[in-house]
C-alpha positions as CSV (number, residue, x, y, z in Angstrom):
1,M,102.9,135.3,76.6
2,S,100.3,132.8,77.2
3,D,98.8,132.5,80.7
4,P,100.9,130.4,83.1
5,V,100.1,126.6,83.9
6,S,99.6,125.3,87.1
7,V,99.1,121.7,88.6
8,I,97.7,121.0,91.8
9,T,97.8,117.3,92.9
10,G,95.0,116.1,95.2
11,G,92.8,118.3,93.5
12,E,89.7,117.1,95.0
13,G,90.5,118.2,98.5
14,D,89.1,121.6,100.3
15,F,92.5,123.3,100.4
16,A,93.2,122.4,96.7
17,K,89.9,123.9,95.7
18,E,90.6,127.0,97.5
19,I,94.2,127.1,95.9
20,S,92.8,126.7,92.5
21,S,90.3,129.5,93.0
22,H,93.0,132.1,94.0
23,L,95.4,131.0,91.2
24,K,92.6,131.2,88.5
25,S,91.9,134.9,89.8
26,S,95.8,135.5,89.3
27,G,95.7,134.4,85.8
28,Y,96.7,130.9,86.0
29,I,95.4,128.0,83.9
30,V,94.7,125.3,86.5
31,H,94.9,121.5,86.3
32,A,93.8,119.8,89.6
33,P,93.6,116.0,89.2
34,G,92.4,113.8,92.0
35,R,93.6,110.7,92.9
36,R,91.4,108.7,90.2
37,E,92.9,111.0,87.6
38,L,96.5,111.2,88.8
39,D,97.8,108.3,91.2
40,V,101.1,110.1,92.5
41,R,102.3,106.7,93.9
42,S,102.9,105.1,90.3
43,A,105.9,106.3,88.6
44,A,104.4,105.3,85.3
45,A,101.0,107.1,85.9
46,V,102.9,110.4,87.0
47,E,105.0,110.2,83.9
48,A,102.0,109.6,81.5
49,W,100.0,112.3,83.1
50,F,102.8,115.0,82.8
51,S,103.7,114.2,79.4
52,K,100.3,115.5,78.2
53,L,101.3,118.9,79.3
54,E,103.6,121.4,77.0
55,R,104.1,123.7,79.7
56,V,104.3,123.7,83.7
57,D,104.9,126.9,85.3
58,L,103.5,125.9,88.7
59,L,103.5,122.5,90.8
60,V,101.6,122.7,94.0
61,N,102.2,119.3,95.5
62,N,99.0,118.9,97.8
63,A,98.1,115.3,97.6
64,G,98.5,113.5,100.9
65,I,96.9,111.0,103.3
66,T,97.4,110.8,107.2
67,G,97.2,107.0,108.0
68,D,97.4,107.7,111.7
69,A,98.2,104.6,114.0
70,L,100.1,103.9,117.2
71,L,103.6,102.5,116.5
72,A,102.3,98.9,118.0
73,R,99.5,99.0,115.4
74,Q,101.3,100.6,112.4
75,N,101.2,97.8,109.6
76,P,103.7,97.9,107.0
77,E,101.0,98.2,104.4
78,G,99.7,101.4,106.1
79,W,103.0,102.8,106.7
80,G,104.2,102.2,102.9
81,D,100.8,103.9,101.7
82,V,101.5,107.1,103.5
83,I,105.1,107.2,102.6
84,D,104.2,106.6,99.0
85,T,101.7,109.2,98.6
86,N,103.3,112.0,100.8
87,L,106.9,111.7,100.1
88,K,107.5,109.5,97.0
89,G,104.6,110.7,95.2
90,T,105.8,114.2,95.6
91,H,109.2,113.3,94.6
92,L,107.6,111.7,91.3
93,C,105.6,114.9,90.6
94,M,108.5,117.1,91.2
95,Q,110.8,115.1,89.0
96,Q,108.5,115.2,86.0
97,A,107.4,118.8,86.4
98,A,111.2,119.7,86.7
99,I,111.9,118.2,83.3
100,T,109.3,120.6,81.8
101,M,110.7,123.4,83.9
102,L,114.3,122.8,82.7
103,R,113.3,123.3,79.3
104,Q,111.4,126.6,80.1
105,H,114.5,127.6,82.4
106,D,111.8,128.6,84.7
107,G,109.2,127.3,87.2
108,H,108.1,127.2,90.8
109,I,107.2,124.0,92.9
110,I,105.5,124.5,96.3
111,N,105.0,121.5,98.5
112,I,102.3,121.3,101.0
113,G,104.0,120.2,104.5
114,S,102.7,120.1,107.8
115,Y,103.5,121.4,111.2
116,S,103.6,117.7,112.3
117,A,106.9,117.5,110.4
118,L,108.5,119.8,113.2
119,H,106.4,118.5,116.3
120,P,104.8,115.4,115.7
121,P,101.9,114.2,117.7
122,V,101.4,110.7,119.3
123,G,99.9,108.3,116.5
124,Q,101.3,110.3,113.4
125,T,104.8,108.5,112.9
126,A,104.4,107.7,109.3
127,Y,102.6,111.1,108.6
128,A,105.3,113.0,110.5
129,A,108.0,111.1,108.9
130,S,106.7,111.7,105.4
131,K,106.3,115.5,106.2
132,A,109.7,115.8,107.7
133,G,111.1,114.2,104.5
134,L,109.2,116.7,102.4
135,I,111.3,119.6,104.0
136,G,114.6,117.9,102.9
137,L,113.1,116.9,99.5
138,T,112.2,120.7,99.1
139,K,115.6,122.0,100.1
140,S,117.5,119.4,97.9
141,Y,115.4,120.2,94.7
142,A,115.9,124.1,95.4
143,R,119.6,123.7,95.3
144,E,119.9,121.2,92.6
145,L,117.4,123.6,90.3
146,G,118.2,127.1,91.4
147,K,120.6,127.8,88.7
148,R,118.1,127.0,86.1
149,N,115.6,129.5,87.6
150,I,113.4,126.9,89.3
151,R,112.2,127.6,92.7
152,C,111.1,125.2,95.4
153,N,109.5,126.1,98.6
154,C,107.5,124.2,101.3
155,V,104.3,125.7,103.0
156,L,103.1,124.4,106.4
157,P,99.5,125.6,106.3
158,G,98.7,124.8,110.1
159,F,95.4,123.1,111.1
160,L,92.7,123.8,108.6
161,E,88.9,123.2,108.8
162,T,88.6,120.7,106.0
163,K,87.2,117.2,105.4
164,M,90.7,115.8,106.2
165,T,90.4,117.3,109.9
166,A,86.8,116.9,110.2
167,K,87.3,113.5,111.8
168,V,89.6,115.0,114.5
169,C,88.2,114.6,118.0
170,E,87.1,117.7,120.0
171,E,89.5,117.0,122.8
172,A,92.5,116.8,120.2
173,R,91.0,120.1,118.6
174,V,91.0,122.0,121.8
175,T,94.5,120.7,122.9
176,A,95.9,121.9,119.3
177,L,94.1,125.5,119.6
178,K,95.8,125.9,123.1
179,R,99.1,125.9,121.4
180,H,98.5,128.8,119.1
181,A,99.4,132.0,120.5
182,L,96.7,133.9,118.8
183,G,94.1,131.6,120.1
184,R,92.7,130.6,116.6
185,F,93.6,128.2,113.6
186,N,94.5,129.5,110.3
187,T,91.9,129.6,107.6
188,V,91.5,127.7,104.2
189,N,91.4,131.0,102.5
190,D,94.3,132.5,104.0
191,A,96.6,129.8,103.5
192,A,95.6,129.6,99.8
193,E,96.1,133.4,99.6
194,F,99.6,132.7,100.7
195,V,100.5,129.9,98.2
196,A,99.1,132.4,95.4
197,F,101.4,135.1,96.7
198,L,104.2,132.7,96.9
199,A,103.7,131.3,93.4
200,K,104.2,134.8,91.9
201,S,107.5,135.5,94.0
202,E,110.6,135.5,91.9
203,N,113.3,135.6,94.5
204,I,112.3,133.1,97.1
205,S,113.5,129.3,97.1
206,G,114.4,126.8,99.6
207,Q,112.5,127.9,102.4
208,V,109.9,126.5,104.7
209,F,106.7,128.8,105.7
210,Q,104.6,128.0,108.8
211,L,101.2,129.7,108.5
212,D,100.0,129.7,112.1
213,S,101.0,131.1,115.4
214,R,102.4,127.8,117.3
215,A,105.7,128.9,118.6
């Protein structure tokens, strides 16, 4: 057999790069398009991009934005961009990858979610809603595609030190850390290592994995 093929959306992010490194070490051919290469919000763009691939063994939906705003200041455009990127975009990529995976009778989709889906902080309504929807999306796809040996799981990596979280103020960082029973955040390396482990798992589907110590 040839080397398995993986796709990581949002490929320019720190977490995506770490996942890519781990997958390559596991023998995967990795495609990691950034937003300029693959705009997940566009159905036409997603279909065109995936049509170039003859095989997809693993899809990691990592593309996402935050768009934080208090309810009174949340404008429709900002709300729409978050939902379109995080939820609609994930669905579009899952749909296209599934077409190829159904032909293969094999495949794995891993969606990168967030703890905010379970316990949203103030000011993250759109982000939390999109990530909560991701859990339902994951479980729905898992049930529908399981008979064709396609697995779908969701990973909540926890607070990671990346470019996305660099703008978080120190007060919010300290408050978040206090909620961790172990008194420390997860690391980008450990979270990526888990994704690579899960990717190789043949008998896990429809599950949500929280990778930190918040109860």
